[in-house]
C-alpha positions as CSV (number, residue, x, y, z in Angstrom):
1,M,-5.6,7.1,-17.0
2,S,-8.2,9.9,-16.0
3,K,-9.3,10.6,-13.1
4,I,-12.7,12.4,-12.0
5,R,-13.3,14.2,-8.2
6,K,-14.5,13.0,-4.7
7,K,-15.4,13.8,-1.8
8,P,-13.5,12.3,0.7
9,T,-13.4,8.1,1.3
10,N,-11.9,5.4,2.5
11,D,-14.1,2.9,0.2
12,F,-10.5,1.6,-1.9
13,C,-7.6,1.5,1.3
14,P,-9.5,-1.6,2.5
15,Q,-8.0,-1.7,6.8
16,T,-7.4,-5.0,9.0
17,L,-10.0,-5.0,10.8
18,F,-9.7,-6.0,15.5
19,L,-12.0,-6.6,18.3
20,Y,-10.4,-4.0,20.8
21,G,-10.4,-5.9,24.6
22,T,-11.2,-3.6,27.1
23,Y,-12.5,-4.4,31.0
24,D,-15.6,-2.2,31.9
25,K,-16.1,-0.6,35.4
26,D,-17.6,-3.5,36.9
27,G,-13.9,-5.4,35.5
28,K,-16.3,-7.5,32.8
29,P,-14.4,-8.3,29.5
30,D,-16.1,-6.6,26.5
31,F,-15.3,-6.2,23.1
32,G,-15.7,-3.8,20.5
33,L,-14.8,-3.6,16.7
34,F,-12.0,-1.5,15.0
35,C,-10.8,-0.7,11.7
36,W,-9.3,2.4,12.2
37,L,-5.7,1.3,13.3
38,S,-2.3,1.2,12.0
39,Y,1.5,1.7,13.3
40,V,4.1,4.3,14.5
41,W,7.9,4.3,15.5
42,D,8.7,6.4,18.1
43,G,12.2,4.6,18.8
44,E,10.1,1.4,19.2
45,L,7.0,0.0,17.2
46,G,3.9,1.3,18.2
47,V,-0.1,1.2,17.8
48,M,-2.0,4.6,16.8
49,C,-5.8,4.3,16.6
50,C,-9.3,5.8,16.3
51,I,-11.9,5.5,17.8
52,G,-15.3,7.6,17.0
53,G,-17.8,8.8,18.8
54,D,-19.1,8.6,22.3
55,K,-18.5,4.3,23.2
56,L,-17.8,2.3,25.4
57,T,-15.0,0.9,24.5
58,R,-12.8,4.0,24.2
59,Q,-14.5,5.3,27.8
60,N,-12.7,2.5,28.9
61,I,-9.6,3.0,27.1
62,E,-9.9,6.0,28.7
63,R,-10.2,4.9,32.5
64,D,-7.7,2.2,32.6
65,K,-5.1,3.2,29.7
66,V,-4.1,-0.4,28.4
67,F,-6.2,-2.8,25.9
68,S,-6.0,-5.8,24.0
69,A,-6.2,-5.5,19.5
70,N,-7.0,-9.4,18.6
71,L,-7.2,-9.3,15.0
72,V,-10.1,-10.5,13.2
73,T,-10.0,-14.0,11.0
74,E,-12.7,-14.9,8.9
75,E,-13.3,-17.9,11.8
76,L,-13.7,-15.0,14.0
77,L,-16.5,-12.5,11.3
78,P,-19.7,-13.7,12.6
79,V,-18.2,-12.4,16.2
80,A,-16.7,-9.8,15.4
81,D,-19.7,-8.6,13.2
82,H,-22.0,-9.1,16.0
83,M,-19.9,-7.2,18.3
84,G,-19.8,-4.2,16.1
85,N,-23.2,-4.1,15.7
86,M,-24.6,-4.2,19.2
87,K,-23.6,-1.0,21.4
88,G,-21.7,-2.0,24.7
89,E,-24.2,-1.6,26.9
90,D,-26.2,-3.9,25.8
91,P,-26.5,-7.0,27.8
92,E,-26.8,-9.3,24.9
93,K,-23.5,-8.2,23.6
94,M,-21.2,-10.5,25.2
95,K,-23.4,-13.4,24.8
96,V,-21.7,-14.9,22.0
97,G,-19.6,-17.9,23.3
98,L,-16.6,-16.0,23.2
99,D,-12.9,-17.9,24.4
100,I,-12.1,-15.2,26.3
101,G,-8.4,-15.6,27.9
102,K,-5.9,-12.7,30.0
103,G,-3.4,-10.8,28.7
104,E,0.2,-12.0,30.1
105,V,2.0,-8.3,30.3
106,L,-1.0,-6.4,30.9
107,P,-4.7,-6.5,32.8
108,V,-6.6,-6.8,29.3
109,P,-9.3,-9.6,27.9
110,I,-8.1,-12.1,25.0
111,L,-10.1,-13.7,22.7
112,N,-7.8,-17.0,22.9
113,N,-8.7,-18.1,19.2
114,S,-7.2,-15.0,17.8
115,P,-4.4,-15.8,16.0
116,V,-2.4,-12.4,16.2
117,I,-2.8,-10.1,19.5
118,F,-1.8,-7.3,20.3
119,E,-1.5,-6.1,24.1
120,L,-0.9,-2.0,24.0
121,E,-1.4,0.5,26.5
122,A,-2.8,3.8,25.7
123,K,0.2,6.5,26.1
124,E,-1.4,9.9,24.3
125,F,-4.5,10.9,23.6
126,V,-5.3,13.6,21.1
127,K,-8.4,14.8,21.1
128,L,-10.4,15.0,17.8
129,H,-14.4,17.0,17.5
130,D,-15.9,14.0,17.7
131,G,-13.2,11.1,18.0
132,E,-9.7,10.6,19.3
133,V,-6.4,9.1,18.2
134,I,-4.6,7.4,21.4
135,I,-0.9,6.5,20.9
136,C,0.5,3.8,22.0
137,K,3.1,1.2,23.5
138,I,3.4,-2.1,22.2
139,R,3.6,-3.8,25.4
140,N,3.2,-7.6,24.4
141,V,2.4,-9.4,21.1
142,L,0.6,-12.8,21.5
143,Q,0.7,-14.6,18.6
144,D,0.5,-18.5,17.0
145,E,3.2,-20.5,17.7
146,E,2.8,-21.7,13.8
147,L,3.5,-17.9,12.6
148,S,6.8,-18.6,13.7
149,A,7.8,-21.3,11.6
150,E,10.6,-20.4,8.4
151,D,9.9,-22.7,5.9
152,V,6.8,-21.2,5.2
153,T,6.1,-18.1,3.6
154,T,4.7,-14.6,4.6
155,A,1.3,-15.6,2.1
156,E,1.0,-19.0,3.2
157,K,0.9,-17.4,6.8
158,L,-1.5,-15.3,6.0
159,A,-3.8,-17.2,3.5
160,K,-3.7,-19.7,6.2
161,I,-4.6,-17.7,9.2
162,A,-7.4,-15.2,6.7
163,P,-7.9,-11.4,8.2
164,V,-10.3,-10.1,7.2
165,K,-10.5,-6.7,5.8
166,T,-13.2,-3.4,5.5
167,T,-13.8,-0.7,3.2
168,C,-16.8,0.9,2.2
169,T,-19.3,-1.1,4.3
170,E,-17.9,-4.5,2.9
171,Y,-16.0,-7.0,4.9
172,F,-13.2,-8.6,2.4
173,G,-11.4,-11.3,2.7
174,V,-7.3,-11.2,2.5
175,D,-7.2,-12.7,-1.6
176,G,-10.0,-9.8,-2.0
177,R,-13.3,-12.1,-1.8
178,S,-16.0,-10.6,-0.6
179,L,-17.0,-11.7,2.8
180,G,-20.3,-10.1,3.1
181,A,-21.7,-6.9,3.3
182,W,-21.7,-5.2,7.4
183,G,-24.3,-6.8,9.6
184,E,-25.0,-10.0,7.5
185,P,-21.4,-12.5,8.4
186,R,-23.7,-12.2,12.2
187,K,-26.6,-14.2,11.3
188,R,-24.5,-17.1,11.0
189,L,-24.3,-17.1,15.0
């Protein structure tokens, strides 16, 4: 198959969505929508994430050095899309009826209806021109008990929890089905 040259893009490399949970300077929970998360190995499994631009979530992580990464599912997508389209400082952002809990190991807010949650400690910050890469230690993983069942395949578990991915400006289900453009799912709230 022939190839063509393109400007840099990640259009066909879908990434899983997470809502990062932090506390703002007044101790109120705040969640931001991000997809630039992957894994690192440094004697143990860790996480690296990148946050571009000046965002409240980034400021909170830099200040407290901890946050949660809550897997976004199809059920959570309307709320996640809302969070991704609102500024952290907007007083209306968090008024969407979230079921918020507390981390078990770190002082971080979590979303109780996310099936997989990482409690993360930020260990290294790599400053970029207009962003920052954060290398994190995973201090705890909270996951729905049913995901530990040994008589169910990983494919069946993924189908059941239905994590959401994104690329270009569109959301996709784990099966590749379109779930709408950025900004559309929040209209269902």
